[in-house]
TORMARKE-832319 format. One record per residue (C-alpha): residue in three letters; residue number from 0; x, y, z. Coordinates in Angstrom, 2 decimals, always signed. Each point is the difference from the previous one (the first is absolute). Last residue first. Example, Ala and Ser with C-alpha at 12.3 -4.5 7.8 and 13.67 -1.06 7.14 Angstrom:
ATOM   res     n        c1        c2        c3
ATOM   SER     1    +13.67     -1.06     +7.14
ATOM   ALA     0     -1.37     -3.44     +0.66
END
This chain:
ATOM   res     n        c1        c2        c3
ATOM   PRO   319    +47.94     +3.56    +11.77
ATOM   GLU   318     -2.82     -0.05     -2.59
ATOM   ASN   317     -1.81     +3.28     +0.05
ATOM   GLU   316     +0.59     +0.70     -3.78
ATOM   GLN   315     -1.13     -3.49     -0.90
ATOM   TYR   314     -3.07     -0.01     +2.29
ATOM   GLU   313     -1.97     +3.10     -0.53
ATOM   LYS   312     +1.28     +1.05     -3.43
ATOM   ILE   311     -0.15     -3.53     -1.42
ATOM   LEU   310     -3.49     -0.50     +1.44
ATOM   ARG   309     -1.26     +3.36     -1.42
ATOM   HIS   308     +1.58     -0.45     -3.48
ATOM   LEU   307     -1.48     -3.59     -0.28
ATOM   VAL   306     -3.51     +1.28     +1.05
ATOM   TYR   305     +0.24     +2.89     -2.43
ATOM   LYS   304     +0.90     -2.21     -2.88
ATOM   TRP   303     -2.95     -2.10     +0.96
ATOM   TYR   302     -2.25     +3.00     -0.04
ATOM   LYS   301     +1.30     +1.30     -3.38
ATOM   ARG   300     -0.67     -3.31     -1.62
ATOM   ARG   299     -3.63     -0.26     +1.24
ATOM   ILE   298     -1.51     -0.69     -3.45
ATOM   THR   297     +2.96     -2.33     -0.58
ATOM   ASP   296     -1.25     -2.66     +2.56
ATOM   THR   295     +1.34     -3.16     -1.42
ATOM   GLU   294     +3.01     +0.72     -2.19
ATOM   ASN   293     +2.03     +3.19     +0.37
ATOM   ALA   292     -1.05     +1.54     +3.29
ATOM   LEU   291     -0.99     -3.30     +1.67
ATOM   GLU   290     +3.12     -1.79     -1.03
ATOM   ASN   289     +2.10     +3.00     +0.95
ATOM   CYS   288     -1.45     +0.10     +3.46
ATOM   LEU   287     +0.62     -3.66     +0.48
ATOM   GLU   286     +3.68     +0.14     -1.08
ATOM   LYS   285     +0.59     +3.14     +2.00
ATOM   VAL   284     -1.59     -1.56     +3.09
ATOM   LYS   283     +2.23     -3.09     -0.31
ATOM   GLY   282     +3.13     +2.23     -0.18
ATOM   LEU   281     -1.35     +1.88     +2.96
ATOM   THR   280     -0.09     -3.19     +1.94
ATOM   GLU   279     +3.57     -0.96     -0.81
ATOM   GLY   278     +1.35     +3.48     +0.87
ATOM   VAL   277     -1.94     +0.21     +3.23
ATOM   ASN   276     +0.84     -3.54     +1.29
ATOM   CYS   275     -3.10     -0.97     +1.91
ATOM   LYS   274     -1.83     +0.24     +3.26
ATOM   LYS   273     +0.42     +3.75     +0.66
ATOM   ASN   272     -3.68     +0.39     +0.98
ATOM   GLU   271     -0.61     +2.74     -2.54
ATOM   LEU   270     +2.02     -1.85     -2.68
ATOM   ASP   269     -1.86     -3.23     +0.57
ATOM   GLU   268     -3.29     +1.88     -0.12
ATOM   GLU   267     +1.04     +1.51     -3.35
ATOM   TYR   266     +0.85     -3.47     -1.18
ATOM   PHE   265     -3.43     -1.29     +0.77
ATOM   ASP   264     -1.58     +3.04     -1.62
ATOM   ILE   263     +1.99     -0.76     -3.18
ATOM   LEU   262     -1.27     -3.57     +0.13
ATOM   ILE   261     -3.48     +1.40     +0.35
ATOM   ALA   260     +0.35     +1.98     -3.21
ATOM   VAL   259     +1.41     -3.02     -1.86
ATOM   LEU   258     -3.05     -2.16     +0.90
ATOM   TYR   257     -2.36     +2.76     -1.04
ATOM   PRO   256     +1.90     +0.59     -3.27
ATOM   SER   255     -0.41     -3.81     -0.75
ATOM   LYS   254     +3.29     -1.22     -1.29
ATOM   LEU   253     -0.03     -3.69     +0.89
ATOM   GLY   252     +3.34     -1.87     -0.59
ATOM   ASP   251     -0.52     -2.94     +2.42
ATOM   ASN   250     +2.40     +1.82     +2.25
ATOM   ARG   249     -2.47     +2.84     +0.21
ATOM   TRP   248     -2.78     -2.29     +1.02
ATOM   ALA   247     +2.20     -1.53     +2.58
ATOM   THR   246     +0.96     +3.36     +1.36
ATOM   VAL   245     -3.71     +1.01     +0.27
ATOM   GLN   244     -0.69     -3.36     +1.82
ATOM   ASP   243     +3.00     +0.47     +2.52
ATOM   ARG   242     -1.09     +3.53     +0.61
ATOM   LEU   241     -3.61     -0.94     +0.79
ATOM   GLU   240     +0.95     -2.97     +2.16
ATOM   LYS   239     +2.40     +2.14     +1.93
ATOM   SER   238     -2.91     +2.21     +0.98
ATOM   TRP   237     +1.09     +3.25     +1.78
ATOM   THR   236     +2.15     +0.89     -3.02
ATOM   LEU   235     -2.73     +2.22     -1.35
ATOM   SER   234     +0.02     +1.88     +3.25
ATOM   ARG   233     -3.14     -0.12     +2.13
ATOM   ASP   232     -2.21     +3.06     +0.12
ATOM   GLY   231     -2.65     -1.57     -2.22
ATOM   LEU   230     +1.21     -3.41     -1.25
ATOM   VAL   229     -3.47     -0.61     -1.24
ATOM   GLY   228     +0.28     +2.97     -2.33
ATOM   ARG   227     +3.20     -0.91     -1.66
ATOM   LEU   226     -1.31     -3.43     -0.82
ATOM   TYR   225     -3.15     +1.44     -1.30
ATOM   SER   224     +1.91     +2.26     -2.32
ATOM   TRP   223     +1.86     -2.99     -1.36
ATOM   ALA   222     -3.38     -1.84     -0.49
ATOM   SER   221     -1.53     +2.83     -1.92
ATOM   GLU   220     +3.05     +0.56     -2.24
ATOM   ASN   219     -0.43     -3.51     -1.55
ATOM   LYS   218     +3.29     -0.32     -1.95
ATOM   THR   217     +0.86     -3.32     +1.67
ATOM   ALA   216     -3.24     -1.77     -0.95
ATOM   ILE   215     -0.42     -3.47     +1.35
ATOM   ASP   214     +2.80     +0.36     +2.57
ATOM   ILE   213     -1.47     +3.31     +0.94
ATOM   LYS   212     -3.21     -1.62     +1.12
ATOM   SER   211     +1.84     -2.56     +2.25
ATOM   ILE   210     +2.25     +2.84     +1.32
ATOM   ALA   209     -3.07     +2.09     +0.89
ATOM   TYR   208     -1.46     -2.92     +2.14
ATOM   GLN   207     +3.40     -0.68     +1.63
ATOM   ILE   206     +0.35     +3.66     +0.87
ATOM   GLU   205     -3.55     -0.09     +1.30
ATOM   SER   204     +0.82     -2.83     +2.37
ATOM   ASN   203     +3.16     +1.69     +1.29
ATOM   VAL   202     -2.06     +3.22     +0.48
ATOM   VAL   201     -2.68     -1.93     +1.91
ATOM   GLN   200     +2.46     -1.52     +2.43
ATOM   ASP   199     +1.74     +3.28     +0.57
ATOM   THR   198     -3.33     +1.71     +0.64
ATOM   PHE   197     -1.70     +1.92     -2.76
ATOM   GLY   196     -3.44     +0.42     +1.39
ATOM   THR   195     -2.27     -2.94     +0.70
ATOM   THR   194     -3.23     +1.72     -1.14
ATOM   ASN   193     +0.11     +3.67     -1.32
ATOM   GLU   192     +3.50     -0.20     -1.58
ATOM   ILE   191     -0.73     -3.48     -1.35
ATOM   ILE   190     -3.08     +1.06     -1.80
ATOM   PHE   189     +1.37     +3.26     -1.44
ATOM   TYR   188     +3.14     -1.74     -1.20
ATOM   ARG   187     -2.04     -2.64     -1.82
ATOM   GLU   186     -2.22     +2.73     -1.43
ATOM   ASN   185     +3.08     +1.83     -1.37
ATOM   TRP   184     +1.06     -3.24     -1.72
ATOM   ALA   183     -3.36     -0.42     -1.44
ATOM   SER   182     +0.08     +3.56     -1.32
ATOM   ASN   181     +3.37     -0.63     -1.65
ATOM   ASN   180     -1.33     -2.80     -2.08
ATOM   ARG   179     +3.29     -1.13     -1.52
ATOM   LEU   178     -0.35     -3.67     +1.11
ATOM   ASP   177     -3.20     -0.17     -2.05
ATOM   GLN   176     -2.52     -3.04     +0.39
ATOM   GLU   175     +1.78     -1.57     +2.99
ATOM   LEU   174     +0.36     +3.45     +1.43
ATOM   LEU   173     -3.73     +0.54     -0.15
ATOM   SER   172     -0.69     -3.37     +1.68
ATOM   ASP   171     +2.53     +0.87     +2.72
ATOM   VAL   170     -1.76     +3.29     +0.68
ATOM   PHE   169     -3.30     -1.73     +0.51
ATOM   THR   168     +1.66     -2.46     +2.39
ATOM   LEU   167     +1.56     +2.85     +1.79
ATOM   GLU   166     -3.46     +1.58     +0.37
ATOM   ASN   165     -1.64     -3.02     +1.69
ATOM   ASP   164     +0.10     +0.99     +3.65
ATOM   TRP   163     +0.10     +3.82     -0.05
ATOM   LEU   162     -3.66     +0.90     -0.06
ATOM   LYS   161     +0.19     +2.30     +3.11
ATOM   PHE   160     -3.10     +2.06     -1.03
ATOM   GLU   159     +1.65     +3.51     -0.33
ATOM   GLN   158     +3.42     -1.36     -1.04
ATOM   ILE   157     -1.26     -2.43     -2.53
ATOM   VAL   156     -2.61     +2.49     -1.32
ATOM   TRP   155     +2.66     +2.76     -0.27
ATOM   GLN   154     +2.38     -2.24     -1.84
ATOM   ARG   153     -2.68     -1.02     -2.44
ATOM   HIS   152     -0.93     +3.60     -0.69
ATOM   GLN   151     +3.57     +1.00     -0.63
ATOM   TRP   150     +0.50     -3.01     -2.32
ATOM   ALA   149     -3.05     +0.73     -1.97
ATOM   HIS   148     +0.89     +3.76     -0.28
ATOM   TYR   147     +3.60     -0.81     -1.09
ATOM   ASN   146     -1.10     -2.12     -2.96
ATOM   LYS   145     +3.31     -1.82     -0.67
ATOM   GLN   144     -1.31     -3.46     -0.56
ATOM   ASP   143     -2.59     +1.11     -2.54
ATOM   LEU   142     -2.87     -2.39     -0.78
ATOM   LYS   141     +1.09     -2.42     +2.74
ATOM   ILE   140     +0.21     +2.99     +2.32
ATOM   ILE   139     -3.72     +0.78     -0.68
ATOM   LYS   138     -1.10     -3.53     +0.73
ATOM   GLU   137     +2.14     -0.20     +3.18
ATOM   THR   136     -1.46     +3.39     +1.09
ATOM   PHE   135     -3.50     -1.52     -0.16
ATOM   GLU   134     +0.93     -3.27     +1.77
ATOM   LEU   133     +1.76     +2.00     +2.82
ATOM   GLU   132     -2.91     +2.40     +0.26
ATOM   LYS   131     -2.99     -2.33     +0.10
ATOM   SER   130     -0.19     -0.72     +3.72
ATOM   SER   129     +1.00     +3.42     +1.17
ATOM   ASP   128     -3.17     +1.01     +1.54
ATOM   ARG   127     +0.35     +2.80     +2.58
ATOM   SER   126     -2.98     +1.57     -1.86
ATOM   TRP   125     +1.02     +3.63     +0.40
ATOM   GLU   124     +3.75     -0.61     -0.33
ATOM   VAL   123     -0.60     -2.33     -2.93
ATOM   LEU   122     -2.03     +2.71     -1.75
ATOM   ALA   121     +2.58     +2.67     +0.51
ATOM   ARG   120     +2.71     -2.33     -1.31
ATOM   ARG   119     -2.06     -0.46     -3.14
ATOM   HIS   118     -0.48     +3.63     -0.44
ATOM   HIS   117     +3.72     +0.66     +0.14
ATOM   TRP   116     +0.54     -2.83     -2.49
ATOM   VAL   115     -2.50     +1.69     -2.41
ATOM   GLN   114     +1.66     +3.38     +0.57
ATOM   TYR   113     +3.61     -1.19     -0.88
ATOM   ASN   112     -0.92     -1.14     -3.49
ATOM   LYS   111     +2.51     -2.61     -1.05
ATOM   PRO   110     -2.58     -2.93     -0.40
ATOM   GLN   109     -2.44     +2.06     -1.98
ATOM   GLU   108     -2.07     -2.68     -1.87
ATOM   LYS   107     +0.42     -2.64     +2.60
ATOM   ILE   106     -0.37     +2.71     +2.65
ATOM   ILE   105     -3.28     +1.15     -1.43
ATOM   LYS   104     -1.50     -3.50     +0.21
ATOM   SER   103     +1.15     -0.45     +3.50
ATOM   LEU   102     -1.66     +3.35     +0.97
ATOM   TYR   101     -3.54     -1.10     -1.00
ATOM   ASN   100     +0.41     -3.32     +1.81
ATOM   MET    99     +1.40     +1.86     +3.07
ATOM   GLU    98     -2.88     +2.54     -0.09
ATOM   GLU    97     -2.50     -2.96     +0.09
ATOM   SER    96     +1.93     -1.46     +2.93
ATOM   ILE    95     -0.11     +3.35     +1.84
ATOM   ASP    94     -3.80     +0.03     +0.17
ATOM   LYS    93     -0.97     +3.61     +0.26
ATOM   LYS    92     -0.51     +1.84     +3.26
ATOM   LEU    91     -1.48     +3.00     -1.87
ATOM   HIS    90     +2.29     +2.45     +1.83
ATOM   GLN    89     +3.00     -2.36     -0.20
ATOM   LEU    88     -0.43     -0.51     -3.81
ATOM   ILE    87     -0.61     +3.74     -0.55
ATOM   VAL    86     +3.24     +1.02     +1.80
ATOM   ARG    85     +1.98     -2.69     -1.88
ATOM   ARG    84     -1.44     +1.29     -3.33
ATOM   PHE    83     +1.17     +3.49     +1.08
ATOM   GLN    82     +3.58     -1.26     +0.36
ATOM   TRP    81     -0.11     -1.93     -3.33
ATOM   VAL    80     -1.30     +3.06     -1.86
ATOM   THR    79     +2.55     +2.34     +1.62
ATOM   TYR    78     +2.92     -2.32     -0.81
ATOM   ASN    77     -0.61     -0.10     -3.67
ATOM   ALA    76     +2.01     -2.85     -1.51
ATOM   PRO    75     -3.00     -1.98     -1.38
ATOM   ASN    74     -0.84     +2.87     -2.44
ATOM   LEU    73     -2.98     -0.66     -2.26
ATOM   SER    72     -1.14     -3.26     +1.69
ATOM   ILE    71     +0.63     +1.74     +3.35
ATOM   ALA    70     -2.38     +2.77     -0.93
ATOM   THR    69     -2.70     -2.46     -0.87
ATOM   GLN    68     +0.48     -1.80     +3.25
ATOM   THR    67     -0.09     +3.31     +1.85
ATOM   LEU    66     -3.31     +0.75     -1.57
ATOM   GLU    65     -1.52     -3.26     +1.27
ATOM   LEU    64     +0.99     +0.93     +3.48
ATOM   ALA    63     -1.60     +3.41     -0.41
ATOM   ARG    62     -3.11     -1.67     -1.19
ATOM   GLU    61     -0.04     -2.25     +3.07
ATOM   SER    60     +0.38     +3.07     +2.26
ATOM   LYS    59     +2.74     +1.94     +1.89
ATOM   GLU    58     -0.37     +3.52     -1.23
ATOM   ASN    57     +2.72     +2.24     +1.31
ATOM   THR    56     -1.43     +3.02     -1.71
ATOM   HIS    55     +3.28     +0.92     -1.67
ATOM   LEU    54     +0.81     -3.57     -0.64
ATOM   ILE    53     -3.37     -0.46     -1.59
ATOM   ALA    52     +0.65     +2.85     -2.37
ATOM   ARG    51     +3.57     -1.00     -0.83
ATOM   PHE    50     -1.28     -3.42     -0.99
ATOM   TYR    49     -2.63     +1.62     -2.23
ATOM   ASP    48     +2.71     +1.92     -1.94
ATOM   PHE    47     +2.08     -3.19     +0.13
ATOM   ALA    46     -2.56     -2.15     -1.80
ATOM   ASP    45     -0.90     +2.58     -2.64
ATOM   LYS    44     +3.56     +1.08     -0.74
ATOM   PHE    43     +1.15     -3.66     -0.43
ATOM   LYS    42     -2.93     -0.83     -2.20
ATOM   ASP    41     +0.52     +3.04     -2.17
ATOM   SER    40     +3.70     -0.99     -0.43
ATOM   TYR    39     +2.59     +2.19     +1.65
ATOM   ALA    38     +2.42     +1.76     -2.30
ATOM   ILE    37     +2.39     +1.43     +2.50
ATOM   GLN    36     +0.98     +3.63     -0.78
ATOM   VAL    35     +3.71     +0.52     +0.60
ATOM   VAL    34     +1.08     +3.33     +1.35
ATOM   PRO    33     -3.45     +0.64     +1.40
ATOM   SER    32     -1.07     +3.73     -0.45
ATOM   ALA    31     -3.07     +0.78     +2.01
ATOM   GLY    30     +0.43     -2.66     +2.54
ATOM   ASP    29     -0.34     -3.82     -0.38
ATOM   ASP    28     -3.36     -0.05     +1.86
ATOM   GLN    27     -1.76     -3.39     -0.69
ATOM   PRO    26     -3.78     +0.69     -0.06
ATOM   ILE    25     -2.19     -0.44     +3.02
ATOM   PRO    24     -3.32     -1.77     -0.78
ATOM   LYS    23     -3.24     +1.31     +1.55
ATOM   VAL    22     -1.84     -3.00     +1.52
ATOM   ASP    21     -3.82     -0.15     +0.19
ATOM   SER    20     -0.23     -1.50     -3.43
ATOM   TRP    19     +2.13     -2.98     +1.01
ATOM   GLU    18     -3.05     -2.46     +0.22
ATOM   ALA    17     -1.15     +1.16     -3.44
ATOM   ARG    16     +3.12     -1.00     -1.74
ATOM   ASP    15     +1.04     +2.13     -2.93
ATOM   ARG    14     +2.73     +1.98     +1.79
ATOM   TYR    13     +1.27     -3.32     +1.25
ATOM   PHE    12     +0.78     -0.99     -3.53
ATOM   GLN    11     -1.38     -3.39     -1.00
ATOM   TYR    10     +2.44     -2.51     -1.23
ATOM   VAL     9     -1.58     -2.42     -2.49
ATOM   GLU     8     +1.97     +1.25     -3.01
ATOM   GLU     7     +3.26     +0.33     +1.91
ATOM   GLU     6     -0.29     -3.64     +1.06
ATOM   ASP     5     -0.50     -0.97     -3.68
ATOM   SER     4     +3.21     +1.92     -0.97
ATOM   SER     3     +1.85     -1.85     +2.77
ATOM   SER     2     -1.01     -3.31     -1.60
ATOM   SER     1     -2.70     -2.32     +1.42
ATOM   MET     0     +0.95     -3.51     +0.74
END
C-alpha cells in the first residue's frame, strides 16, 4: 500500500495537465485583509481553483466529474462539491451502482459526515433501489451504535420503502448485545409508533418488555426513559403492573435513581388525584428526595431539593 507521501508524489497538478489548459482557474478570494489566513496546501488550492472555474462555467463533463472526486478527497464535507457532482451524474446519466460503491468507501472512512449521507439518500431516491441500505447501515451501526446519520438514513429508508417487517428483530439483537443502547430503544419506539401504534394492548406489552430489561440492569436509564415514552399521555399509575414491579424492586432494597424518580412521580400523581394520606405520602417523598440529593443523584441535588419544596408547598400548605 502506498503512503500518503507517495500519493503526493504521483499527483499531477491540474495546471500542468494538457487536457485542462483551456480552463482559467479561479483563485480563492478571502478578501484584502482576511482575519485568519488559511494555509491551504498547494494541492488543495490547485484542485479548488479549477473546481471554481468549472462551477462558474457550469461544465458537466467526465473531467469535471473526476475533478469533484479530487476535491472530495481533499474536503469530504464540502456541500457545493457534492451538489455539483450530483448535477454532473444526472447530466451524464452515470451508473448509480458505481457511484454507490465509491460512496460506500467514503462513508466507511467518514461515517459522521453529513454530506456523504445526504448524497447517499439522493442516490437512493433516484434509483428507487433500497435493497442494500439496511445491510449497509447495519454495518455502520455495528461500528458505532450511536451514529446519528446512519440511524437517520435507516429510518428514512424504512419509512420511504415500507421495510418495517424485520426491524424489531434487529433492535432486539442490538439490545441483547447492549441494554444501554439508547439508539436501539429509540428505534424500537419509532417502529411501533409507525406500525401498530401505542394501543393499550401494545403499551402493556412494551411495559413488560422494558421491565424484563430493567430487571437485568436496574440503573439502565434508556429503559426507564422508554417506559415513560410508551405511556405517552397516560398517567404513570395507568399500569398497575408497572407500579407493583417498581414497588417490588424498591422493597428488595434497590436504589436506582431512575427507580426512585419514578416512585416520586407515582406519589405526586397520588397527591394530585387525592388518593392518599397527604402527610404520609409527603413523608415518603421527603425520604426519596433526600436519598437522591445526598446519595444516588448528588449532581442534581438542588433539583431534588426544589422538587421536595414544591410538593410540600403545594400539598401540605393546602391540606384541609
